[in-house]
Every structure is written in structure tokens, then in C-alpha cells.
C-alpha positions as CSV (number, residue, x, y, z in Angstrom):
1,X,0.0,0.0,0.0
2,X,1.2,3.5,-0.9
3,X,0.4,6.3,1.5
4,X,0.4,10.0,0.6
5,X,0.7,11.7,4.0
6,X,-0.3,15.4,4.2
7,X,0.2,17.9,6.9
8,X,-2.7,20.5,7.0
9,X,-1.9,24.0,8.2
10,X,0.4,25.7,5.7
11,X,0.6,22.5,3.5
12,X,-3.0,21.9,2.2
13,X,-4.4,25.1,3.8
14,X,-3.0,28.6,3.5
15,X,-4.3,29.4,7.0
16,X,-3.6,27.9,10.5
17,X,-7.1,26.3,10.9
18,X,-6.7,25.8,14.6
19,X,-5.7,29.4,15.3
20,X,-8.4,30.8,13.1
21,X,-11.0,28.5,14.8
22,X,-10.3,30.2,18.1
23,X,-10.6,33.6,16.5
24,X,-13.9,32.6,14.9
25,X,-15.3,31.4,18.2
26,X,-14.2,34.6,20.0
27,X,-15.9,36.7,17.3
28,X,-19.0,34.7,16.5
29,X,-20.0,32.6,19.5
30,X,-21.2,35.4,21.7
31,X,-19.1,34.0,24.6
32,X,-16.4,36.0,26.3
33,X,-13.3,34.3,25.1
34,X,-10.9,37.1,25.6
35,X,-8.6,35.0,27.8
36,X,-8.7,32.1,25.4
37,X,-7.9,34.4,22.5
38,X,-4.9,35.8,24.4
39,X,-3.7,32.2,25.1
40,X,-4.1,31.2,21.5
41,X,-1.9,34.1,20.4
42,X,0.7,33.1,23.0
43,X,0.8,29.6,21.7
44,X,1.2,30.9,18.2
45,X,4.1,33.1,19.3
46,X,5.6,30.1,21.2
47,X,5.4,28.0,18.0
48,X,7.1,30.7,16.0
49,X,9.9,31.1,18.6
50,X,10.5,27.4,19.1
51,X,9.0,27.3,22.6
52,X,5.9,25.4,21.7
53,X,4.7,22.5,23.9
54,X,1.9,20.4,22.5
55,X,0.4,19.0,25.8
56,X,-0.9,22.3,27.3
57,X,-1.9,23.4,23.8
58,X,-4.1,20.4,23.4
59,X,-5.6,20.7,26.8
60,X,-6.4,24.3,25.9
61,X,-8.3,23.3,22.7
62,X,-10.2,20.5,24.4
63,X,-11.3,22.8,27.3
64,X,-12.5,25.3,24.7
65,X,-14.8,22.7,23.1
66,X,-16.3,21.9,26.5
67,X,-17.2,25.6,27.0
68,X,-20.1,25.0,24.6
69,X,-23.0,22.5,24.3
70,X,-22.5,19.9,21.6
71,X,-25.4,21.3,19.6
72,X,-24.0,24.8,19.8
73,X,-20.4,23.9,18.9
74,X,-21.7,21.8,16.0
75,X,-23.7,24.8,14.7
76,X,-20.6,27.0,15.1
77,X,-18.4,24.5,13.3
78,X,-20.9,24.4,10.4
79,X,-20.6,28.2,10.1
80,X,-16.8,28.1,10.4
81,X,-16.6,25.6,7.5
82,X,-18.8,27.7,5.3
83,X,-17.3,31.1,6.2
84,X,-13.7,30.3,6.7
85,X,-12.5,26.8,5.7
86,X,-14.2,26.4,2.3
87,X,-13.0,29.8,1.0
88,X,-9.4,28.7,1.8
89,X,-9.5,25.4,0.0
90,X,-7.5,26.0,-3.1
91,X,-7.8,24.1,-6.4
92,X,-4.1,23.6,-6.4
93,X,-4.1,21.8,-3.1
94,X,-7.2,19.7,-4.0
95,X,-5.5,18.7,-7.3
96,X,-2.4,17.4,-5.6
97,X,-4.5,15.2,-3.3
98,X,-6.6,13.9,-6.2
99,X,-3.5,13.3,-8.4
100,X,-2.0,11.2,-5.7
101,X,-5.2,9.2,-5.3
102,X,-5.4,8.6,-9.0
103,X,-1.8,7.3,-8.9
104,X,-2.9,4.7,-6.3
105,X,-1.9,6.4,-3.1
106,X,-4.0,6.3,0.0
107,X,-4.3,9.9,1.2
108,X,-3.8,10.5,5.0
109,X,-4.1,13.8,6.8
110,X,-1.7,14.0,9.8
111,X,-2.1,17.2,11.8
112,X,-1.5,18.7,15.2
113,X,-4.9,20.4,15.0
114,X,-7.5,18.5,17.1
115,X,-9.9,16.2,15.2
116,X,-13.2,18.1,15.7
117,X,-11.9,20.9,13.5
118,X,-9.4,19.0,11.3
119,X,-11.9,16.3,10.2
120,X,-13.8,19.0,8.4
121,X,-10.8,19.7,6.2
122,X,-10.2,16.0,5.6
123,X,-13.8,15.7,4.4
124,X,-13.4,18.7,2.0
125,X,-10.4,17.1,0.5
126,X,-12.0,13.6,0.3
127,X,-9.4,12.2,2.7
128,X,-10.8,9.2,4.6
129,X,-7.9,8.8,7.1
130,X,-7.2,11.4,9.7
131,X,-4.4,11.2,12.3
132,X,-5.2,13.8,15.0
133,X,-5.8,14.1,18.7
134,X,-9.5,13.3,19.4
135,X,-11.7,14.8,22.0
136,X,-13.5,12.7,24.6
137,X,-17.3,12.8,24.8
138,X,-19.5,11.7,27.8
139,X,-22.5,9.4,27.7
140,X,-24.7,12.4,26.4
141,X,-22.3,13.1,23.6
142,X,-21.0,16.3,25.2
143,X,-17.3,17.2,25.1
144,X,-15.6,16.6,28.5
145,X,-12.5,18.8,27.9
146,X,-10.2,15.7,27.8
147,X,-8.6,14.0,24.8
148,X,-7.9,10.4,24.0
149,X,-5.0,8.8,22.2
150,X,-1.7,10.5,21.7
151,X,-0.6,13.8,20.2
152,X,0.0,14.2,16.5
153,X,2.8,16.7,16.4
154,X,6.6,16.5,15.9
155,X,7.9,13.1,17.0
156,X,4.4,12.0,18.0
157,X,3.4,11.9,14.3
158,X,5.7,8.8,14.0
159,X,3.8,7.0,16.7
160,X,0.5,7.9,15.1
161,X,1.7,6.7,11.7
162,X,3.0,3.4,13.2
163,X,-0.4,2.8,14.9
164,X,-2.2,3.6,11.6
165,X,0.0,1.1,9.7
166,X,-0.5,-1.6,12.3
167,X,-4.3,-1.0,12.1
168,X,-4.1,-1.5,8.3
169,X,-1.8,-4.5,8.7
170,X,0.7,-2.6,6.6
171,X,4.4,-3.5,7.3
172,X,6.5,-0.3,7.8
173,X,8.8,-1.5,5.0
174,X,6.0,-0.5,2.6
175,X,6.6,3.1,3.5
176,X,9.3,2.9,0.8
177,X,6.5,3.5,-1.7
178,X,5.0,6.4,0.4
179,X,5.4,10.2,0.3
180,X,4.9,12.9,2.9
181,X,4.0,16.5,2.2
182,X,4.6,19.2,4.8
183,X,5.5,22.9,5.1
184,X,7.1,22.8,8.5
185,X,10.5,21.9,10.0
186,X,8.6,20.6,13.0
187,X,7.8,17.5,10.9
188,X,11.5,16.8,10.4
189,X,11.3,13.6,12.6
190,X,8.5,12.2,10.4
191,X,10.3,13.2,7.2
192,X,13.5,11.4,8.4
193,X,11.5,8.4,9.4
194,X,9.9,8.1,6.0
195,X,13.2,8.6,4.3
196,X,14.8,5.9,6.5
197,X,12.5,3.5,4.5
198,X,13.5,5.2,1.3
199,X,10.1,6.9,1.0
200,X,9.8,10.4,-0.5
201,X,9.5,13.9,0.9
202,X,7.9,16.9,-0.7
203,X,8.6,20.2,1.1
204,X,5.3,22.0,0.3
205,X,5.1,25.8,0.8
206,X,8.1,25.3,3.1
207,X,9.1,27.5,5.9
208,X,12.7,28.9,5.6
209,X,14.2,26.1,7.7
210,X,12.5,23.3,5.9
211,X,13.3,24.9,2.5
212,X,17.0,25.0,3.4
213,X,16.9,21.4,4.7
214,X,15.1,20.3,1.5
215,X,17.8,21.9,-0.7
216,X,20.5,20.2,1.2
217,X,18.7,16.8,1.2
218,X,17.6,16.9,-2.4
219,X,13.9,16.8,-1.5
220,X,11.3,18.0,-3.9
221,X,9.9,21.5,-3.2
222,X,6.4,22.4,-4.2
223,X,4.6,25.7,-3.9
224,X,0.8,25.5,-3.9
225,X,0.1,29.0,-2.5
226,X,1.7,31.8,-0.6
227,X,2.1,31.2,3.1
228,X,-0.3,33.3,5.2
């Protein structure tokens, strides 16, 4: 089996969907999310400065979901998809995913953005398989503020990919026929893991560090859109 593994924010989407989701809730939900908005901006700055820690970030996003009833947050997500996500889905990105599918690859979305939001992007791209941290729901279907499974960021993406391959019954050696697309140097562990099996890397809309690494490593570089 051949996998085409895609990062989301900056790779398939020209926006950081998780960041914009918090902005959207702060502006459209009617709730006072001034503290959450400030925290979101702090996490973004930490990411840009190399201080980012995934665990408190994920706790933050799960707690944000639990601020709302399931019915209300579902309604807000529908608006978010129509008003924000769909307008940022480019034909160039969709064409890459579809081209890989036509070549016999199984598309996989592997993202650090929690699944309640990122699954909407996967659906818009027709990607069946999503690797992302998933929120826990209680017996009534309401979000508890907790998450299940592991993170899907940095080194953790390797663990999520291994679990996925095991679930499919796919030997890791078959990653030699697979390809990973990402814009971020934070995915370097995953890229090196794929390369260790002689798989392929495509630096897509790469950040400066990844672009430099791609040039030194002989990786393909692809520009689908300008980075936001």
C-alpha cells in the first residue's frame, strides 16, 4: 500500500485552521473568550519562537470545546466551515491530493490540530484517514474537555503513523512507496522516518528552515500557494 501523508496548516491550507478557529469562536459565538484568544496568540508566538509545547496546547483546545454544548459547537463549526474553511481550500491543493489518489496512493491527513476541526478539512479534500488528537465525549455526547489517544505533532506523528500502519496490517517497510507533504520543519522527525525506509518527501510551501533542509537533502519542493 502506498500512502500520501499530508500535513494540514500551511501545507494543504494557507491558514492555520486551529488558530483561526479560536478567532472565529471569539468573534462569532457570543461567549467572552478574551482569555482564550490571548492564550491562542501566546501559543502561536511560542510556536514561531520554538518554545511550543503540545500538551498544554491540546488541553487548551479541548477545554475550549467543553465551553459549549455539543449542539451549539456543531452549529458554530458548520458556520466556520462555510465562512472560513471552504474559501481557503485552493484548487491547487485539491488537485495534488486527487492526483496522488489517481496514482494509487491512499491519502492520509496527519495534523496537530484537534480532530473536531481538522476532520472538516479532511472531508473537504475527500481524505478518509485522519491522524489527529481526538476529544473525549461523555454518555450524552458532550465534550468533556479531555482527549484520547496520543498527540500528532513532531515526534508523536511517527507514533500515530505506526499505529495507523498496524491497524491496516501494513508493514512499515511498505513506506518505501509512500510520500509525505509538509510545510514545517517541526515535521522533520517524520520526514527522516519516511526517508529511512526510502520513502519520499515533498517540502510544500516550506518555511525557511524546511526549505534549506530540502535543498541540502535533495527533497522536492512544491509551492501551492503563498504562506499566510
